[in-house]
C-alpha positions in Angstrom: 0.0 0.0 0.0 1.2 3.5 -0.7 2.7 4.9 2.6 0.5 7.3 4.5 -2.2 7.2 1.8 -5.7 8.0 2.9 -8.3 5.2 2.9 -10.5 5.7 -0.2 -13.6 3.8 1.2 -14.9 2.7 4.6 -16.6 -0.6 3.6 -16.3 -2.5 0.4 -18.5 -5.5 -0.6 -16.7 -8.1 -2.6 -19.3 -9.5 -5.1 -17.4 -12.7 -5.8 -16.1 -16.0 -4.3 -13.0 -18.3 -4.3 -9.4 -17.2 -4.6 -10.2 -13.8 -6.1 -12.5 -12.8 -3.2 -9.7 -13.9 -0.8 -7.2 -11.9 -2.7 -9.3 -8.7 -2.7 -10.2 -9.1 1.0 -6.4 -9.3 1.9 -5.7 -6.0 0.1 -8.7 -4.4 1.8 -7.4 -5.5 5.2 -3.9 -4.1 4.4 -5.5 -0.8 3.4 -7.6 -0.7 6.6 -10.9 -1.0 4.8 -13.7 -3.1 6.2 -14.6 -6.0 3.9 -18.0 -7.7 3.3 -18.2 -11.1 1.7 -21.2 -12.7 0.1 -21.8 -16.4 -0.2 -24.1 -19.0 -1.5 -25.4 -22.1 0.4 -22.5 -24.1 -1.2 -19.9 -21.6 0.1 -21.1 -21.1 3.7 -17.8 -22.5 5.0 -15.6 -21.1 2.2 -12.3 -19.4 3.0 -13.4 -16.0 1.7 -16.3 -15.9 4.2 -14.0 -16.4 7.2 -11.4 -13.8 5.9 -14.0 -11.0 5.6 -15.1 -8.7 8.4 -18.7 -9.6 7.7 -20.5 -12.0 5.4 -24.1 -12.1 3.9 -25.9 -15.1 2.5 -27.2 -14.5 -1.1 -29.2 -17.7 -1.8 -28.9 -21.2 -3.1 -25.8 -22.6 -4.8 -26.9 -21.9 -8.4 -25.1 -18.8 -9.6 -28.3 -17.2 -10.9 -29.8 -17.4 -7.4 -26.6 -16.2 -5.7 -23.6 -14.6 -7.3 -25.5 -13.4 -10.3 -28.5 -12.1 -8.3 -28.1 -8.3 -8.5 -30.9 -7.5 -6.1 -29.5 -9.8 -3.4 -26.0 -8.3 -3.7 -27.3 -4.8 -3.5 -29.5 -5.7 -0.5 -26.3 -7.1 1.2 -24.4 -3.9 0.5 -27.2 -1.8 2.0 -27.5 -4.0 5.1 -23.8 -3.8 5.8 -23.3 -0.1 5.0 -21.0 -0.7 2.1 -20.0 2.4 0.1 -18.3 0.5 -2.8 -18.6 -2.9 -4.5 -15.7 -4.8 -6.1 -16.9 -7.4 -8.6 -13.6 -9.4 -9.0 -13.7 -11.2 -12.3 -16.2 -13.5 -13.8 -19.9 -13.3 -12.6 -21.0 -9.7 -12.7 -17.6 -8.0 -13.2 -18.4 -6.9 -16.8 -22.1 -6.6 -16.4 -23.4 -3.1 -17.4 -26.7 -3.6 -15.6 -24.9 -4.4 -12.4 -22.7 -1.3 -12.6 -25.8 0.8 -13.4 -27.8 -0.6 -10.5 -24.8 -0.2 -8.1 -24.6 3.5 -9.0 -28.4 3.9 -8.6 -28.1 2.4 -5.1 -25.3 4.9 -4.2 -22.5 2.4 -4.4 -19.2 3.1 -6.2 -18.6 0.3 -8.8 -14.9 -0.6 -8.7 -14.5 -0.8 -12.5 -14.8 1.3 -15.6 -17.6 3.5 -16.7 -20.8 2.5 -18.4 -19.5 3.4 -21.9 -16.5 1.1 -21.6 -18.7 -1.7 -20.3 -21.2 -1.3 -23.1 -18.7 -1.1 -25.9 -16.1 -3.6 -24.8 -18.6 -6.0 -23.2 -19.8 -7.0 -26.7 -17.0 -8.5 -28.9 -18.6 -7.3 -32.1 -19.1 -3.8 -31.0 -15.6 -3.6 -29.3 -13.8 -4.9 -32.4 -15.5 -2.5 -34.7 -14.9 0.4 -32.3 -11.2 -0.1 -31.9 -10.8 -0.6 -35.6 -12.2 2.8 -36.2 -9.6 4.1 -33.6 -6.7 2.8 -35.6 -6.0 -0.4 -33.6 -5.2 -3.4 -35.9 -7.9 -6.2 -35.8 -8.1 -9.8 -37.0 -10.0 -10.2 -40.3 -13.4 -11.5 -39.7 -17.2 -11.0 -39.7 -18.9 -9.3 -36.8 -22.2 -7.9 -37.6 -24.9 -8.3 -34.9 -28.2 -10.2 -35.5 -26.9 -12.6 -38.1 -28.6 -15.9 -38.8 -26.7 -19.2 -39.3 -27.3 -19.0 -43.0 -25.9 -15.5 -43.1 -22.8 -16.5 -41.1 -22.3 -19.5 -43.4 -22.3 -17.2 -46.4 -20.0 -14.7 -44.7 -17.5 -17.4 -43.8 -16.5 -17.6 -47.5 -15.0 -14.1 -47.2 -13.4 -14.7 -43.9 -11.7 -17.9 -45.1 -10.8 -21.2 -43.4 -9.7 -22.2 -40.8 -11.9 -19.9 -38.7 -13.0 -19.4 -35.2 -16.6 -19.1 -34.0 -16.8 -16.8 -30.9 -19.8 -15.7 -28.8 -20.1 -12.0 -28.9 -21.2 -11.5 -25.3 -18.5 -13.5 -23.3 -14.9 -14.5 -22.9 -12.7 -17.2 -21.5 -13.1 -19.5 -24.5 -16.6 -20.4 -23.6 -18.4 -21.5 -26.8 -15.3 -20.8 -28.9 -15.0 -23.4 -31.7 -12.5 -23.9 -34.5 -13.9 -24.8 -38.0 -11.5 -26.2 -40.6 -13.8 -26.7 -43.5 -17.2 -25.4 -44.8 -18.9 -28.8 -44.2 -18.3 -28.4 -40.4 -19.6 -24.9 -40.0 -23.4 -25.5 -39.8 -23.2 -28.0 -36.9 -20.6 -25.9 -35.1 -22.8 -22.9 -35.2 -25.6 -24.9 -33.5 -23.3 -25.9 -30.7 -21.8 -22.5 -30.3 -25.2 -20.8 -30.1 -26.4 -23.3 -27.4 -23.3 -22.8 -25.3 -23.4 -19.0 -25.7 -27.0 -18.8 -24.7 -26.4 -21.0 -21.6 -23.3 -19.0 -20.5 -24.2 -15.5 -21.3 -27.9 -15.3 -22.2 -27.0 -14.2 -25.7 -26.4 -16.4 -28.7 -24.9 -13.7 -31.0 -21.8 -15.1 -32.7 -18.9 -13.6 -34.7 -16.4 -15.2 -37.0 -12.6 -14.6 -37.1 -9.8 -15.9 -39.2 -7.9 -18.5 -37.4 -4.2 -17.6 -37.2 -1.9 -20.7 -37.2 0.3 -21.0 -34.2 -0.6 -17.7 -32.7 0.7 -16.3 -29.5 -1.8 -14.8 -27.0 -0.4 -11.6 -25.6 -2.3 -9.2 -23.4 -1.4 -5.7 -22.1 -2.3 -4.4 -18.6 -3.6 -0.9 -18.6 -4.4 1.6 -15.8 -6.4 4.8 -16.4 -7.7 7.5 -14.1 -10.6 9.9 -14.2 -8.3 12.7 -15.5 -7.8 10.9 -18.8 -4.3 9.6 -18.1 -3.6 6.1 -19.4 -0.5 4.0 -19.0 0.4 0.3 -19.6 2.3 -2.0 -17.3 3.8 -4.2 -19.9 2.5 -7.4 -21.4 1.7 -10.9 -20.3 2.3 -14.0 -22.4 -0.8 -16.2 -22.1 -0.2 -18.6 -25.0 -0.2 -21.8 -22.9 -3.9 -22.7 -23.2 -5.9 -25.8 -23.3 -9.3 -25.7 -25.0 -9.1 -21.9 -25.0 -8.5 -21.9 -21.2 -5.3 -20.3 -20.0 -3.0 -22.6 -17.9 0.3 -20.8 -17.6 0.9 -17.0 -17.8 4.1 -15.0 -17.5 5.4 -11.4 -17.6 7.1 -10.1 -19.7 6.6 -12.2 -22.9 9.8 -13.9 -24.0 8.8 -13.0 -27.6 8.6 -9.2 -27.7 11.5 -6.9 -28.1 11.5 -3.4 -26.5 10.3 -1.7 -29.7 7.3 -4.1 -30.2 6.6 -3.9 -26.5 6.2 -0.1 -26.8 4.0 -0.4 -29.9 1.7 -2.9 -28.6 1.5 -1.0 -25.2 0.5 2.2 -27.0 -2.1 0.3 -29.1 -3.6 -1.0 -25.8 -3.6 2.5 -24.4 -5.3 3.8 -27.5 -8.1 1.2 -27.2 -8.6 2.3 -23.5 -8.7 6.0 -24.4 -11.2 5.4 -27.2 -13.9 4.4 -24.6 -12.8 6.8 -21.8 -11.6 3.9 -19.7 -10.9 4.2 -16.0 -9.4 1.6 -13.6 -7.5 -1.6 -14.4 -8.2 -3.3 -17.7 -6.6 -5.7 -20.1 -6.4 -5.5 -23.9 -5.8 -8.9 -25.6 -3.9 -9.4 -28.8 -2.9 -12.2 -31.1 0.7 -12.1 -32.2 2.0 -14.2 -35.0 4.9 -16.3 -33.9 6.4 -16.1 -37.4 6.0 -12.3 -37.5 6.3 -11.1 -33.8 6.1 -7.4 -34.9 2.6 -8.0 -36.2 -0.3 -8.0 -33.7 -4.1 -8.0 -33.8 -6.7 -6.8 -31.3 -8.9 -9.6 -30.0 -10.9 -8.1 -27.1 -10.7 -5.8 -24.1 -11.5 -7.3 -20.6 -13.0 -4.5 -18.5 -11.9 -5.9 -15.2 -9.1 -7.5 -13.3 -7.6 -10.6 -14.9 -6.9 -13.9 -13.3 -3.2 -13.5 -14.2 -2.8 -10.1 -12.7 -0.2 -11.3 -10.1 2.6 -11.7 -12.6 2.2 -8.0 -13.5 2.2 -7.1 -9.8 5.4 -9.0 -9.2 7.4 -7.4 -12.0 6.0 -3.8 -11.4 5.7 -3.8 -7.6 2.2 -2.4 -7.8 -0.9 -3.8 -6.1 -3.5 -3.6 -8.8 -6.5 -4.1 -6.5 -5.3 -1.2 -4.4 -5.1 1.1 -7.5 -8.5 -0.1 -8.7 -9.9 1.2 -5.4 -8.0 4.4 -5.4 -8.9 5.2 -9.0 -12.5 4.4 -8.3 -12.3 6.9 -5.5 -11.0 9.6 -7.9 -7.3 9.5 -7.2 -4.8 10.0 -10.0 -2.5 7.4 -11.4 0.6 6.7 -9.1 3.2 7.1 -11.9 3.7 8.1 -15.5 4.5 5.8 -18.4 8.2 6.7 -18.3 8.3 5.7 -14.6 7.0 2.1 -15.3 9.9 -0.3 -14.8 9.6 -4.1 -15.3 12.0 -6.0 -12.9 12.7 -9.7 -13.3 10.3 -12.3 -14.6 7.2 -13.8 -13.1 5.3 -17.0 -14.1 1.9 -18.2 -12.8 0.4 -21.7 -12.9 -3.4 -22.2 -12.4 -4.3 -25.1 -10.1 -7.5 -26.6 -11.4 -9.8 -29.3 -9.9 -9.5 -31.7 -12.9 -8.1 -35.2 -13.5 -5.5 -35.3 -16.3 -5.5 -39.1 -16.2 -9.1 -39.0 -17.3 -8.9 -36.5 -20.1 -8.9 -33.5 -17.7 -12.5 -34.2 -16.6 -13.6 -32.0 -13.6 -12.4 -33.2 -10.2 -14.7 -33.1 -7.2 -14.5 -34.1 -3.6 -13.4 -32.7 -0.2 -9.9 -31.4 0.5 -8.5 -33.9 3.1 -4.9 -32.8 3.2 -3.4 -29.5 2.1 0.1 -28.0 2.1 0.8 -24.8 0.1 4.3 -23.7 -0.9 6.3 -20.7 0.5 9.8 -19.3 0.1 11.7 -16.7 -1.8 9.9 -15.4 -4.8 6.8 -17.6 -4.2 3.2 -16.3 -4.0 0.1 -18.4 -3.7 -3.4 -16.9 -4.3 -5.7 -19.6 -3.0 -9.2 -20.4 -1.7 -8.2 -23.8 -0.3 -8.4 -25.0 3.2 -8.7 -28.5 4.8 -12.2 -29.8 4.7 -13.3 -27.6 1.8 -15.9 -29.3 -0.4 -15.1 -28.9 -4.2 -18.3 -29.3 -6.2 -19.2 -29.0 -9.8 -21.2 -25.8 -9.4 -18.5 -23.2 -9.9 -15.3 -22.6 -11.8 -12.7 -25.4 -11.3 -9.8 -23.1 -10.6 -8.8 -23.6 -6.9 -5.6 -21.5 -6.6 -2.7 -19.9 -8.5 1.0 -20.6 -7.7 3.2 -17.7 -8.9 7.0 -17.5 -8.9 9.3 -14.5 -9.4 12.9 -14.7 -10.4 15.7 -12.3 -11.5 15.3 -13.9 -15.0 13.0 -16.4 -16.7 15.1 -19.4 -15.9 15.1 -18.7 -12.2 11.3 -18.1 -12.2 10.7 -21.4 -14.0 12.9 -23.3 -11.5 11.2 -21.7 -8.5 7.7 -22.4 -9.9 8.6 -26.1 -10.5 9.8 -26.4 -6.9 6.7 -24.7 -5.6 4.4 -27.0 -7.5 6.3 -30.0 -6.3 5.8 -28.8 -2.7 2.1 -28.3 -3.2 -0.1 -31.1 -1.7 -3.9 -31.2 -2.3 -5.4 -34.6 -1.5 -9.1 -35.4 -1.6 -9.7 -34.0 -5.1 -7.9 -34.5 -8.3 -5.9 -31.6 -9.6 -3.6 -30.8 -12.6 -0.4 -30.4 -10.5 1.6 -33.1 -12.2 0.5 -31.9 -15.7 1.7 -28.4 -14.8 5.2 -29.6 -13.8 5.6 -31.7 -16.9 4.4 -28.9 -19.1 6.9 -26.5 -17.6 9.7 -28.9 -18.4 9.0 -29.3 -22.1 11.8 -28.0 -24.3 9.5 -25.5 -26.1 8.3 -24.0 -22.8 11.9 -23.8 -21.4 13.0 -22.1 -24.6 10.0 -19.7 -24.7 8.8 -21.1 -28.1 5.1 -20.9 -27.2 1.8 -20.8 -29.1 -1.8 -21.5 -28.2 -1.7 -25.0 -29.7 1.4 -26.2 -27.9 -0.3 -28.0 -25.1 -2.5 -30.1 -27.3 0.5 -31.1 -29.4 2.6 -31.9 -26.3 0.0 -33.9 -24.4 0.8 -37.3 -26.0 4.5 -37.1 -25.0 4.2 -35.7 -21.5 4.0 -39.1 -19.8 1.3 -38.4 -17.3 1.2 -41.1 -14.8 -2.1 -43.1 -14.4 -3.0 -42.6 -18.1 -3.1 -45.5 -20.6 0.4 -46.6 -21.3 1.7 -45.1 -18.1 1.2 -47.7 -15.4 0.9 -46.8 -11.7 4.2 -46.9 -9.9 4.4 -49.9 -7.6 5.0 -47.9 -4.4 1.5 -46.3 -4.6 -0.5 -49.5 -4.3 2.1 -51.0 -2.0 1.8 -48.0 0.4 -2.0 -48.1 0.3 -2.0 -51.8 1.1 0.5 -51.4 3.9 -1.5 -48.5 5.4 -4.7 -50.6 5.4 -2.8 -53.6 6.8 -1.4 -51.5 9.6 -4.9 -50.1 10.4 -6.3 -53.6 10.4 -3.8 -54.9 12.9 -3.4 -51.8 15.1 -4.4 -52.4 18.7 -4.3 -56.2 18.4 -2.8 -57.9 21.5 -2.5 -61.5 20.5 -2.0 -63.7 17.5 -5.7 -64.5 17.2 -6.6 -60.8 17.2 -4.3 -59.8 14.3 -5.2 -60.0 10.7 -1.6 -60.6 9.8 -1.8 -64.0 8.1 0.2 -65.8 10.7 -0.5 -69.5 10.9 1.2 -72.8 11.7 3.0 -73.6 8.5 3.5 -71.2 5.5 2.2 -67.7 6.0 -1.1 -66.9 4.4 -1.1 -63.6 2.6 -3.7 -60.9 3.4 -5.1 -59.6 0.1 -6.2 -56.1 -0.6 -8.1 -55.3 -3.8 -7.8 -51.7 -4.8 -9.8 -50.0 -7.5 -8.0 -47.4 -9.6 -10.9 -46.5 -11.9 -14.3 -47.8 -12.9 -12.8 -50.9 -14.4 -9.2 -51.2 -13.4 -8.1 -52.9 -10.2 -4.8 -53.8 -8.6 -4.4 -56.6 -6.1 -1.8 -56.4 -3.3 -0.9 -59.4 -1.1 0.8 -58.6 2.3 2.7 -61.4 3.9 4.1 -61.5 7.4 7.4 -63.4 7.9 10.2 -63.6 10.5 12.0 -60.7 8.7 9.0 -58.4 8.6 6.5 -57.7 5.8 6.6 -58.6 2.2 4.4 -57.3 -0.6 3.3 -59.0 -3.9 1.5 -56.8 -6.5 -0.8 -58.6 -8.9 0.8 -62.0 -8.0 4.3 -61.0 -8.7 7.3 -62.1 -6.6 6.9 -60.8 -3.0 9.5 -58.2 -2.0 10.4 -56.8 1.4 8.3 -53.7 2.3 7.7 -51.2 5.1 5.6 -48.1 5.6 6.7 -45.6 8.2 5.4 -42.1 9.1 7.8 -39.3 8.6 8.4 -37.4 11.9 7.0 -33.9 12.2 5.3 -34.2 8.8 1.7 -35.3 9.4 0.3 -37.4 6.6 3.7 -38.1 5.1 5.1 -41.6 4.8 8.3 -43.3 3.7 7.4 -46.4 1.7 10.3 -48.9 1.4 9.7 -51.5 -1.4 12.4 -53.9 -2.4 15.2 -51.7 -0.9 14.0 -48.5 -2.5 12.4 -45.7 -0.4 9.8 -43.3 -1.8 8.3 -40.4 0.3 4.7 -39.7 -0.3 1.6 -38.2 1.2 -1.4 -40.4 2.2 -4.8 -39.7 3.7 -7.8 -41.9 4.1 -11.3 -40.8 3.1 -13.6 -43.7 4.1 -12.7 -46.7 1.8 -10.8 -44.3 -0.5 -7.1 -43.6 0.0 -5.5 -40.5 -1.5 -1.8 -40.7 -2.3 0.4 -37.9 -3.6 4.0 -37.4 -4.5 5.7 -34.3 -6.1 2.5 -33.2 -7.8 1.1 -36.6 -8.8 -2.1 -37.7 -7.1 -4.0 -40.9 -7.3 -7.0 -42.3 -5.4 -7.4 -46.0 -4.7 -10.6 -47.4 -3.3 -10.3 -50.4 -1.0 -12.8 -52.9 -2.4 -14.7 -54.9 0.2 -15.4 -58.6 -0.2 -19.1 -57.7 -0.8 -18.0 -55.3 -3.7 -15.7 -57.9 -5.2 -18.5 -60.5 -5.1 -21.0 -58.1 -6.6 -18.7 -57.4 -9.5 -18.2 -61.1 -10.1 -22.0 -61.6 -10.1 -22.4 -58.7 -12.5 -20.3 -60.7 -15.0 -17.0 -59.0 -14.8 -13.7 -60.8 -15.1 -11.0 -60.3 -12.4 -9.3 -57.6 -14.4 -12.4 -55.5 -14.4 -13.4 -56.2 -18.1 -16.8 -57.3 -19.3 -17.4 -61.0 -19.3 -18.9 -62.8 -22.4 -22.5 -61.8 -23.0 -22.2 -58.6 -20.9 -23.5 -55.4 -22.3 -20.9 -52.6 -22.8 -21.7 -49.8 -20.4 -21.5 -46.0 -21.0 -20.6 -44.4 -17.7 -20.6 -40.7 -16.7 -16.9 -39.8 -16.2 -17.9 -37.1 -13.7 -20.8 -36.0 -11.4 -23.0 -33.6 -13.3 -26.3 -32.9 -15.0 -27.6 -34.5 -18.1 -28.3 -31.6 -20.5 -29.1 -33.6 -23.7 -29.9 -37.2 -24.7 -29.1 -37.5 -28.4 -30.4 -41.0 -29.1 -33.2 -43.2 -27.7 -33.6 -46.6 -26.2 -33.8 -49.1 -29.0 -31.7 -47.2 -31.5 -28.9 -48.9 -33.3 -25.6 -47.1 -32.8 -22.1 -47.5 -34.0 -18.9 -46.9 -32.0 -18.1 -43.2 -31.6 -21.6 -41.9 -31.8 -22.6 -39.3 -29.3 -25.3 -40.6 -26.9 -25.5 -38.2 -24.0 -24.2 -34.8 -23.0 -23.4 -34.1 -19.3 -22.6 -30.7 -17.9 -20.2 -30.4 -15.0 -18.0 -27.6 -13.7 -19.7 -25.5 -16.4 -18.3 -27.7 -19.2 -20.2 -29.9 -21.6 -18.9 -33.4 -21.9 -20.1 -35.7 -24.7 -20.5 -39.4 -23.8 -20.0 -41.8 -26.7 -20.8 -45.4 -27.7 -17.7 -47.5 -27.5 -19.1 -50.4 -29.6 -21.8 -51.1 -32.2 -25.2 -52.4 -31.0 -28.6 -51.6 -29.7 -28.9 -48.8 -27.2 -30.6 -48.7 -23.8 -30.6 -45.2 -22.2 -31.3 -44.9 -18.4 -31.3 -41.1 -17.9 -33.2 -38.1 -19.1 -32.3 -34.4 -19.5 -32.1 -32.8 -16.1 -31.1 -35.9 -14.3 -28.2 -35.6 -11.9 -25.6 -38.4 -12.3 -22.8 -39.7 -10.1 -19.2 -40.4 -11.0 -19.0 -43.6 -13.0 -22.8 -44.0 -13.0 -24.1 -46.2 -15.8 -26.2 -43.9 -18.1 -26.6 -46.3 -21.1 -25.7 -49.8 -22.3 -25.1 -51.1 -25.8 -26.1 -54.7 -26.5 -24.5 -56.6 -29.3 -26.8 -57.2 -32.3 -26.2 -60.1 -34.6 -26.4 -59.4 -38.4 -27.6 -55.9 -38.0 -26.0 -52.8 -39.5 -26.4 -49.7 -37.4 -27.7 -46.8 -39.5 -25.7 -43.6 -39.6 -28.2 -41.6 -37.4 -25.6 -39.0 -36.5 -22.1 -38.3 -37.7 -19.4 -40.5 -36.1 -17.4 -38.6 -33.5 -13.6 -39.0 -33.4 -12.3 -41.2 -30.5 -12.2 -39.2 -27.3 -9.3 -38.8 -24.8 -11.3 -40.8 -22.3 -14.8 -42.2 -22.3 -16.0 -38.7 -22.8 -15.4 -36.6 -25.8 -13.5 -33.3 -25.6 -15.4 -30.8 -23.4 -17.2 -27.7 -24.7 -16.8 -24.8 -22.3 -20.1 -23.5 -20.9 -19.3 -21.1 -18.1 -15.7 -21.8 -17.1 -12.7 -19.7 -16.5 -13.6 -16.0 -16.5 -10.6 -15.1 -18.7 
């Protein structure tokens, strides 16, 4: 905070949740400003609620009844005496109606004016506006009110490949790439449905797709006197399905001359709408021609990745949002902006890379967040926190600063290795592997790099990457120790001791819906031995690490591995340097039920069984594309499930006759059977719908609905 600076407001209501609400509340506390949190029923025990000075319930978990409920938020502000409202990002942060209603209620909206929200909140209007101001834009078609037929016709002038983008939103939600004219009609239908669901507006625009582009954005600050400066750029090219994963400042691509030019273009875009506060102007930059850039959109709010700019400039952007909103001038001129060192941010998502990055859900059972020189963590995590599919899957951000890019990369990798989140699957291991790829280390980035790199990353737990032996061994030894704890005599211990050869105690562990691993624990005169899947037994031992709760040293065949382990009922969560796996201890009753259901010991379907279509995540059925009795062929889309605000398409894995057991609106559990496909003899399934390419898992690639706010 600026030394001896006056407090611009008395009480500020934070109209958001999660890590951004926590981050804003911490700055308010540092400035001596009273903070008010709001929460839904799902967030009653969330971290942001306990950090604030006061908190008000908004309503049920559904965003439209809570965090998107303008009337409820304004009532909370009135009840707590707030004189300003900070919207964070996502939800109502770029909502013109919310800004207008806040002003009418006598609240200062910590964001830009209504003109900027109106112009830049619509991609079509914003693109046309900045083009008239001399800012370079991507070739495309962006007239409002166009029908699908008109867009198909306009696509011929745009050229292929092209991108379909919803006009009213951001963050990649509803954005689709189309490579050929024959794909466009179906893609428009999907894009309109997603746009309407996410933003209440199905207006679409078309843009030329630039091969191997780099996504570079510029942070701007503007005050009410008309002064506008930029704080350098951020490289946001490492994206997956249009969602940012890794961001850094400054970009390793731009030279000082290009940095000055793109910064001035961003400032011109801000000036053209009389912008005030913190905002971000996003550009596409050709990797082949780094001196050429095109305006994409302006985000009229704080960005998820703002910490990297804060670390290289030394400014608190939230503090200056508040001060500018209170009428204070900018803290420095453009000539005084200095970028020092390098900062890189990794987004921690609740998702399971081993299952095609499907949303992860559960309860945080064990948590350890990194610290140290150059490390910052913006987080909403706490032990016991339930992670549901209602809101955005981003849980935290781990950020590292270094004197140069190499030091920042090394510090971030170490910080991610030191991060422990057990009880819900995250993308920690994926982040570490991605940061180590040669292209990332060298700074040769583009928006398609992650998709190209995925097959070679070697994610553990995915097909072709078997689970390391010490994970099931540690789980079995933990269960064995728990089963024998407190026993006082030979007859009380389930250790397998008997007159004659030792009898092994067997533990069946389920890794996924169909995969199991069996571990036998034998007790002998020299201690315990472990046999995995009937292999040769080897000496084994599991010992807790002193002064590190939940940490164990697993010795297996003379090799020691240190890992984290926590029990959650029959489910055991194990983690090591970013990799997490959950193993379910299968009871005898469950094993018997599986055998009676016709499964073979390896978890596959026995002869005559009907292949099952299972939901790969808890969620809501939003569409059923085929009906019971239909003939299907492998790869056809059967059901669409929405979870974590993403649509996931479930496909038939074999030809046959379909039986569907769910309807639109039904809630489904993880691995719930939603359909079966019975083999049909001498029947040729008709091509009722186009075949879909094989998915990464049992679900096809997800379509964003209301995900990441950027």
